[in-house]
C-alpha positions in Angstrom: -1.0 -7.0 -26.1 0.9 -4.3 -24.2 1.4 -2.5 -27.5 -2.3 -1.9 -27.7 -2.6 -0.6 -24.1 -2.6 3.0 -23.2 -1.1 3.8 -19.8 -1.7 7.0 -17.8 1.3 9.1 -16.8 3.2 7.8 -13.7 1.9 10.9 -11.8 -1.7 9.5 -12.1 -0.7 6.2 -10.4 1.4 8.0 -7.8 -1.6 10.2 -6.9 -3.9 7.2 -6.7 -1.5 5.4 -4.4 -1.2 8.5 -2.2 -5.0 8.8 -2.0 -5.2 5.1 -0.8 -2.0 5.0 1.2 -3.7 3.7 4.4 -4.9 0.7 2.4 -1.6 0.0 0.6 0.8 0.8 3.5 0.5 -2.7 5.2 0.9 -4.4 1.8 4.0 -2.3 0.9 5.5 -3.0 4.3 4.9 -6.7 4.0 2.5 -6.8 7.0 -0.4 -8.2 5.0 -1.4 -9.2 1.5 -3.8 -7.2 -0.7 -6.4 -9.8 -0.1 -5.9 -9.8 3.7 -6.2 -6.0 3.8 -9.4 -6.2 1.8 -11.0 -8.4 4.4 -9.8 -6.4 7.5 -12.2 -4.6 9.8 -11.4 -0.9 10.4 -9.8 -1.8 13.7 -7.7 -4.5 12.1 -6.6 -2.1 9.4 -5.7 0.5 12.0 -3.5 -2.0 13.8 -1.9 -3.1 10.5 -1.2 0.5 9.5 0.5 1.1 12.9 2.5 -2.0 12.5 3.6 -1.0 9.0 4.6 2.5 10.2 6.6 0.9 13.1 8.3 -1.5 10.8 9.3 1.3 8.4 10.6 3.4 11.3 12.6 0.5 12.8 14.0 -0.9 9.6 14.0 2.0 7.3 12.3 2.7 4.0 14.5 0.3 2.0 16.1 1.3 -1.1 
């Protein structure tokens, strides 16, 4: 099935992620799941983003 799929260049996906980084940052940092972020209010998302940034600052970006 993958043989029949056409994928965009990686830069396209990187740009899409960068455009929605506030949505994805809590997911990437392990603060919330994709589904949880989708149900958050703006205030809850703001707190989750702050927590994600704090976690990354304290524990590093990983590797």
